[in-house]
C-alpha positions as CSV (number, residue, x, y, z in Angstrom):
1,M,-0.1,0.1,-0.1
2,S,2.8,2.4,0.9
3,E,4.2,1.8,-2.5
4,S,1.0,2.9,-4.2
5,I,0.7,6.0,-2.6
6,E,4.3,7.1,-3.1
7,R,4.0,6.4,-7.0
8,W,0.2,9.1,-6.4
9,R,2.4,11.4,-4.6
10,A,5.1,11.4,-7.1
11,A,2.2,11.9,-9.5
12,I,1.5,14.9,-7.6
13,D,4.7,16.3,-6.7
14,A,5.1,16.0,-11.1
15,V,1.9,18.1,-11.7
16,D,2.8,20.4,-8.6
17,E,6.0,21.4,-10.7
18,E,4.3,21.7,-13.9
19,L,1.3,24.3,-11.8
20,L,3.9,26.1,-10.5
21,R,5.8,26.5,-14.2
22,L,2.4,27.3,-15.3
23,L,1.7,30.2,-12.5
24,N,4.9,31.2,-13.1
25,E,4.1,31.7,-17.2
26,R,1.0,33.4,-16.3
27,A,3.1,36.0,-13.8
28,R,5.5,36.5,-16.8
29,L,2.8,37.6,-19.2
30,A,0.8,39.4,-16.1
31,A,4.0,41.1,-16.3
32,K,4.0,42.0,-19.9
33,V,0.5,43.5,-19.9
34,A,1.7,45.8,-16.9
35,E,4.1,47.4,-19.7
36,L,1.2,48.1,-21.6
37,K,-0.9,49.7,-18.7
38,V,1.9,51.7,-18.2
39,S,2.4,53.2,-21.8
40,G,-1.8,53.5,-22.5
41,E,-1.9,54.7,-18.6
42,L,-4.5,52.2,-17.7
43,P,-5.2,51.1,-14.3
44,I,-3.9,47.9,-12.8
45,R,-7.1,46.6,-11.7
46,D,-10.2,45.6,-14.5
47,C,-12.9,44.4,-12.6
48,E,-14.4,43.9,-15.9
49,R,-11.4,41.4,-17.3
50,E,-11.3,39.6,-13.8
51,T,-14.9,38.5,-13.7
52,A,-14.7,37.6,-17.1
53,V,-11.9,35.2,-16.0
54,L,-13.6,33.6,-13.1
55,T,-16.7,32.9,-15.3
56,H,-14.6,31.8,-17.9
57,M,-12.6,29.1,-15.4
58,R,-15.7,28.3,-13.5
59,R,-17.3,27.3,-16.5
60,A,-14.4,25.3,-17.9
61,N,-14.4,23.3,-14.8
62,R,-15.1,19.8,-14.9
63,G,-14.4,18.5,-11.5
64,P,-13.7,17.6,-8.7
65,L,-13.4,20.9,-7.4
66,D,-16.4,22.8,-7.2
67,E,-17.4,26.4,-8.3
68,R,-16.6,27.6,-4.9
69,A,-13.1,26.3,-4.8
70,V,-12.3,27.4,-8.4
71,S,-13.3,31.1,-7.3
72,R,-10.9,30.9,-4.4
73,I,-8.1,29.6,-6.1
74,Y,-8.6,31.7,-9.2
75,G,-9.1,34.9,-7.2
76,R,-5.5,34.0,-5.1
77,I,-4.1,34.0,-9.0
78,L,-5.8,37.5,-10.2
79,A,-4.6,38.6,-7.3
80,E,-0.8,37.8,-7.5
81,S,-1.0,38.7,-11.0
82,R,-2.1,42.1,-9.7
83,R,1.0,42.3,-7.1
84,V,3.5,41.5,-10.2
85,Q,1.6,44.1,-12.3
86,T,2.0,47.0,-9.6
87,R,5.6,45.5,-8.8
88,V,6.7,46.2,-12.4
89,I,4.6,49.2,-12.6
90,E,6.5,50.8,-9.6
91,E,9.9,49.6,-11.0
92,K,9.2,51.4,-14.6
93,S,8.0,54.4,-12.7
94,A,11.8,54.2,-10.4
95,A,13.6,54.5,-13.5
96,K,11.3,56.7,-15.0
97,D,12.3,59.3,-11.8
98,K,16.1,58.3,-11.9
99,D,16.1,59.1,-15.8
100,A,14.5,62.7,-14.7
101,D,16.9,63.0,-12.2
């Protein structure tokens, strides 16, 4: 039985590593979006876009996670994306201020 558990845990570990890789790729894409937001003078938070993402992911869900779990997970992902975008914008602003000196 222990061997069986270890095999499943190894599979979970592999999925976790892939999730982390994909989350980091998503963060890199969010950083690129932040650069466009700076040049277009757009706000970091786009509630309409966030609602669309949440709605899409809830509809795409095939379980076993329920809708509430998907909403919580993606709510956190969106919050972290905003944090990444904030950091990018702050770094761009600091660089701009430094160039102005």
